[in-house]
C-alpha positions, 0 to 999 in steps of 0.5 A: 054389570053397569052401562052408563051413557056419557054422550048420545048425540050425533056430530050434528047435534046442537046444544049440550043436552046430548054431548058427543059419543061416549059410553062406559061399560064396566071398565071400558070406555066406548068412544071419547067425544068432547066432554067425556072427561067431565061426564066421567067425573060427574058420574064418579067413573074417571078413575075406573077406566082401564080401556078406551075403544075408539070406533073411528077418527071422526072428531065427535068420537075421539076429540075428548081423548086428549083432555082425558089423557091430560087428566090422567097426568093431573090425577097421577095415574100409575096403572096401565091404560089400553087404547084401541083404534083403527089405524091413524091414531098414533100419528095424531097422538104423536103430533099432540105430544110434539106441541105439548098439548098434554104437557107430558107424554102419558106413556112416559109416566104409566104403561099406555098401550095403543093397539091399532088395526083393521081387526084388532083383538085385545083383552081388557080385564075380563073382556075379550075385545074384537074389532069388527069393520062396519060400513061408514064414510071412513074406516069404522070399527064396531066392538064385540066385548065378550066373557064366558057369560055375556056379550055386548056389541057397540057399532060406532057409526055405520050404515045399514046393513050393520051386522056381519053374518053370524055375529051374535050379542046379548046387548047391542048399542047401535047408532040411529042418527036418523028416523026412517023418513031420512033413510036417504040421508042415512045412506048418503052419510054412512049412518043408520035409521031406527028401523035398521038398528032394530033389524040389526038387533034382531039379526044378532038375536039380542036381548036388549037394544040401546040406540044412540048417536041421535041427530038434531032434526026436529021431531026425530027423537020421538020418531026414532023411539016409536020406530025402533020399538016397532021393530024391536020392542025391548029398545031404549033411546039412550040419554046422556047420564042414563044408567042401566044394569045389564 
């Protein structure tokens, strides 16, 4: 199984070294921030997307969706696509279609399934997908992807504590917008620190932790790496374009 990070920056990250949030796991896209379509092409993954899981409706997590859907038309997609989201995405897509933003409504050309819900449950290929509400400044869904042999949990954005009781995952992708010195800011804006991400991975008895959604404060990246590994040694601070075999 392969995990590819396409965008690892928080919404406040400046510059192009870290694009906005997106990762690709097997055939599932985890969030779709601006720039995701180009990164998918660069990685040779564009045609492999069967499902898109949107954690919440802050633009750094879904603004790239419209560009992606446009390119499904450009490339002549015919096979189904499933999009999962908290409530609120359907009127946004309807408004974009109403003004012709994607030229045509993709749903007229292939089977486009939009699943919105507070706790959505769907199947995408071999993966059983469950939306897990987490604490953020707007309604946010973490996603648990499971087969009989593997589980992966993706948080989107969340403040600590980030893990519902009893949730377990082999692999965890957890946001870490701030180093520990900015714990007050993390709580104020609905985000997590490095040590909190490590604690979440321990609680889930994870085998490996990836932290992403890295903020722009000077020096934070080195601090986040040091702090997350102090709490959970098998941790990686993800970089755009990084790939991992799980």
